[in-house]
DOZAMI-57461 format. One record per residue: residue number from 1; residue in one letter; x, y, z of N, C-alpha, C, O, CB in turn. Coordinates in steps of 0.2 Angstrom, whole numbers. Glycine has a CB too. Example, Ala and Ser with C-alpha at 12.3 -4.5 7.8 and 13.67 -1.06 7.14 Angstrom:
residues 2
(1,A,(66,-28,39),(62,-22,39),(66,-16,39),(71,-17,42),(57,-22,45))
(2,S,(64,-11,35),(68,-5,36),(64,0,39),(67,6,40),(70,-3,29))
***
This chain:
residues 107
(1,M,(651,269,201),(659,271,198),(664,270,202),(669,267,202),(660,277,194))
(2,G,(661,275,209),(665,278,213),(672,278,212),(674,277,206),(665,275,220))
(3,V,(676,281,219),(682,283,218),(688,277,218),(686,271,220),(682,289,225))
(4,N,(694,279,216),(698,274,214),(702,272,222),(706,277,224),(702,275,207))
(5,K,(702,268,224),(705,268,230),(711,267,231),(713,268,237),(703,264,234))
(6,E,(717,264,227),(724,262,226),(726,271,228),(724,277,228),(725,258,215))
(7,R,(733,267,228),(737,272,230),(739,278,223),(739,276,218),(743,269,233))
(8,K,(739,283,225),(739,291,219),(746,292,216),(751,293,220),(738,299,223))
(9,N,(747,293,211),(756,297,210),(752,303,209),(747,304,207),(762,295,203))
(10,W,(755,306,212),(757,315,212),(763,318,208),(769,318,209),(758,317,221))
(11,S,(759,322,204),(765,327,201),(764,331,206),(760,331,211),(765,330,194))
(12,N,(771,335,203),(772,342,209),(767,347,207),(767,352,210),(780,346,209))
(13,A,(765,346,202),(759,353,200),(753,351,204),(749,355,207),(757,353,189))
(14,A,(752,344,204),(744,341,207),(747,345,217),(744,350,220),(743,328,207))
(15,L,(754,340,219),(754,345,227),(755,349,226),(756,351,232),(757,344,232))
(16,K,(758,355,223),(757,363,223),(751,365,222),(750,371,224),(760,366,218))
(17,C,(744,362,219),(738,363,220),(736,361,225),(734,366,228),(736,361,217))
(18,L,(735,355,228),(734,353,233),(735,358,240),(730,361,243),(737,348,232))
(19,L,(741,358,240),(744,361,248),(740,371,245),(738,374,250),(757,361,249))
(20,E,(741,374,237),(739,379,237),(728,380,240),(725,384,243),(742,381,230))
(21,T,(727,375,236),(722,376,239),(718,374,246),(713,376,247),(720,374,236))
(22,C,(721,370,250),(720,367,259),(724,376,260),(721,379,265),(725,357,264))
(23,I,(728,379,258),(728,385,263),(723,389,261),(720,393,265),(736,390,263))
(24,D,(721,389,255),(713,394,252),(707,393,257),(704,397,259),(709,390,243))
(25,E,(707,385,259),(702,383,260),(700,385,267),(695,385,270),(701,377,258))
(26,V,(707,386,271),(709,386,279),(708,395,279),(705,398,283),(719,381,281))
(27,N,(710,396,274),(710,404,275),(702,406,275),(700,410,279),(715,409,269))
(28,K,(697,404,269),(690,405,269),(688,402,276),(686,404,281),(687,402,263))
(29,E,(687,395,274),(681,394,279),(685,391,287),(682,388,292),(674,385,273))
(30,G,(691,391,288),(694,389,294),(695,383,295),(695,379,290),(690,390,299))
(31,R,(696,378,302),(697,372,301),(691,368,306),(685,370,308),(704,370,303))
(32,N,(693,363,306),(687,358,309),(691,354,313),(692,348,310),(682,353,304))
(33,G,(695,355,320),(700,353,324),(706,353,321),(709,358,320),(700,346,326))
(34,G,(708,347,319),(714,346,316),(714,348,307),(719,349,303),(716,339,318))
(35,S,(708,347,306),(708,346,300),(704,350,296),(700,353,300),(707,340,299))
(36,M,(703,352,289),(698,356,284),(690,352,284),(689,346,284),(702,355,277))
(37,Y,(685,358,284),(678,354,284),(677,348,277),(680,347,272),(672,361,284))
(38,K,(674,345,280),(669,341,273),(668,344,267),(667,341,262),(663,339,276))
(39,T,(666,350,267),(664,354,263),(670,358,258),(669,361,253),(660,358,266))
(40,S,(676,358,261),(683,362,259),(686,354,255),(688,354,249),(690,365,267))
(41,W,(685,347,257),(689,344,255),(685,342,248),(688,340,243),(690,339,259))
(42,V,(679,343,249),(674,341,242),(677,345,238),(680,342,233),(664,344,243))
(43,R,(678,353,240),(680,358,233),(686,358,233),(688,362,230),(678,365,234))
(44,L,(691,352,237),(699,352,234),(698,345,229),(703,344,226),(706,351,241))
(45,G,(692,340,230),(692,335,225),(690,337,219),(693,336,214),(689,329,227))
(46,K,(685,340,219),(685,345,212),(689,350,208),(688,352,202),(680,348,213))
(47,T,(694,353,213),(697,357,211),(704,350,209),(708,352,204),(698,363,217))
(48,L,(705,346,210),(709,340,208),(707,337,202),(711,336,198),(708,335,212))
(49,K,(700,335,202),(698,332,197),(698,338,191),(701,335,186),(692,329,198))
(50,E,(696,344,190),(694,346,183),(702,349,182),(704,348,176),(687,354,183))
(51,Q,(707,350,186),(713,352,183),(718,346,182),(723,347,178),(717,357,186))
(52,F,(717,341,185),(721,335,184),(718,328,182),(722,323,182),(724,334,189))
(53,G,(712,327,180),(710,323,179),(710,315,186),(710,309,186),(713,322,172))
(54,M,(711,319,192),(710,313,198),(706,312,202),(705,316,206),(714,313,201))
(55,D,(702,307,201),(697,305,207),(700,301,213),(701,295,213),(692,301,203))
(56,V,(700,305,217),(705,305,225),(699,307,230),(695,312,229),(713,312,226))
(57,N,(700,303,234),(693,304,242),(699,308,246),(705,309,245),(689,295,247))
(58,Q,(693,309,251),(696,314,258),(702,312,259),(707,315,261),(693,314,265))
(59,K,(701,303,260),(704,300,262),(713,302,261),(717,303,265),(701,296,260))
(60,Q,(713,300,253),(719,299,249),(723,308,247),(729,310,247),(717,295,241))
(61,M,(717,311,247),(720,320,250),(722,319,258),(728,319,259),(713,327,250))
(62,K,(719,319,260),(725,321,268),(730,314,268),(734,314,272),(719,320,278))
(63,N,(730,310,264),(736,306,267),(741,311,261),(747,311,263),(736,295,266))
(64,A,(739,313,256),(745,316,252),(746,323,257),(751,326,255),(742,317,241))
(65,F,(744,326,260),(745,332,262),(748,328,269),(752,332,270),(737,338,262))
(66,D,(749,324,273),(749,323,280),(758,321,277),(762,324,280),(743,316,284))
(67,N,(758,317,273),(765,316,269),(769,319,267),(774,317,267),(765,313,266))
(68,L,(768,324,263),(770,332,264),(771,334,268),(777,336,269),(766,337,262))
(69,K,(768,334,273),(770,339,281),(773,336,285),(775,339,290),(765,343,285))
(70,A,(775,326,284),(778,324,289),(786,325,283),(792,323,286),(773,316,291))
(71,K,(786,326,277),(793,327,275),(796,333,275),(802,333,274),(794,325,270))
(72,Y,(792,339,277),(794,345,279),(798,346,286),(803,348,287),(789,348,280))
(73,V,(793,343,291),(797,340,298),(801,340,297),(806,344,299),(796,336,301))
(74,R,(803,333,294),(810,332,292),(816,335,291),(822,335,292),(810,329,288))
(75,W,(812,338,287),(819,344,281),(819,348,288),(824,348,290),(816,351,270))
(76,V,(816,351,290),(817,357,296),(820,354,301),(824,357,304),(810,362,299))
(77,Y,(819,348,301),(826,344,308),(832,345,307),(835,347,311),(826,336,310))
(78,L,(835,342,298),(840,343,298),(841,350,295),(847,352,295),(843,337,294))
(79,R,(837,354,292),(840,360,293),(843,365,296),(847,369,294),(837,363,292))
(80,N,(840,362,304),(841,366,310),(845,362,314),(846,364,320),(835,369,314))
(81,K,(849,357,311),(852,354,315),(860,357,316),(862,360,310),(852,348,313))
(82,T,(863,358,320),(872,359,320),(875,354,315),(873,349,314),(875,357,328))
(83,G,(881,357,314),(884,353,312),(887,354,304),(892,351,302),(881,348,313))
(84,N,(885,359,300),(884,363,293),(882,358,288),(883,358,282),(890,366,290))
(85,I,(878,353,291),(878,349,287),(873,351,282),(871,345,279),(877,343,289))
(86,Y,(869,356,279),(865,359,274),(870,364,270),(873,370,272),(858,362,277))
(87,N,(871,362,263),(873,366,257),(868,372,253),(866,372,247),(875,361,253))
(88,P,(867,375,256),(861,379,253),(862,381,245),(859,385,242),(860,385,257))
(89,Q,(869,378,242),(871,383,234),(866,377,233),(861,378,229),(881,385,229))
(90,T,(867,370,236),(866,363,231),(858,362,233),(853,360,230),(872,356,233))
(91,N,(858,365,239),(851,365,242),(849,358,243),(844,356,241),(846,370,238))
(92,M,(857,353,246),(858,345,249),(859,346,256),(860,351,258),(864,342,247))
(93,F,(858,341,258),(862,339,265),(866,334,264),(864,329,260),(859,337,271))
(94,T,(874,337,269),(879,332,268),(877,327,275),(876,330,280),(887,335,268))
(95,L,(877,321,273),(877,317,280),(881,311,276),(881,312,270),(869,315,284))
(96,T,(884,305,281),(887,300,280),(881,296,279),(875,298,281),(892,299,285))
(97,D,(883,290,275),(878,284,275),(877,281,283),(872,279,284),(882,277,271))
(98,E,(881,282,288),(878,283,295),(874,287,299),(871,286,304),(882,282,298))
(99,E,(875,292,297),(872,299,298),(864,297,296),(860,297,300),(876,306,293))
(100,W,(863,294,289),(857,293,286),(853,289,289),(848,292,290),(857,290,281))
(101,E,(853,282,292),(853,279,295),(852,279,299),(847,276,300),(855,278,295))
(102,A,(854,283,306),(853,285,311),(847,289,311),(842,290,315),(858,287,313))
(103,F,(848,293,305),(842,299,305),(834,295,304),(829,295,307),(843,306,296))
(104,E,(837,290,298),(829,287,297),(827,285,304),(821,287,306),(830,280,293))
(105,K,(831,281,308),(828,276,313),(824,283,317),(818,282,318),(835,272,318))
(106,V,(827,290,320),(824,292,323),(818,296,319),(812,294,321),(828,296,327))
(107,C,(819,299,315),(812,301,311),(807,296,307),(802,298,304),(813,307,306))
***
């Protein structure tokens, strides 16, 4: 049978589980360079299978993690940008269409 290699749709709950499990694994086992150890990825895959019925491989889990990391880096960039473009009440950024386009080119 094997692991389904198509792009997965991750629910917010599954992404939260991914992040929490990654944090737990790194705290328990450490890291292998810039990533987790293979055994940690295996445990993460089992957790996602048990809790969400997701049959994912290491590459799919790492891609989901890297995607979240990229979104976070972009959010921090915008959050720290001067010009009061962040509204904490709405948790939104107020940029013009031109500013969004320029941001997309940079990031």
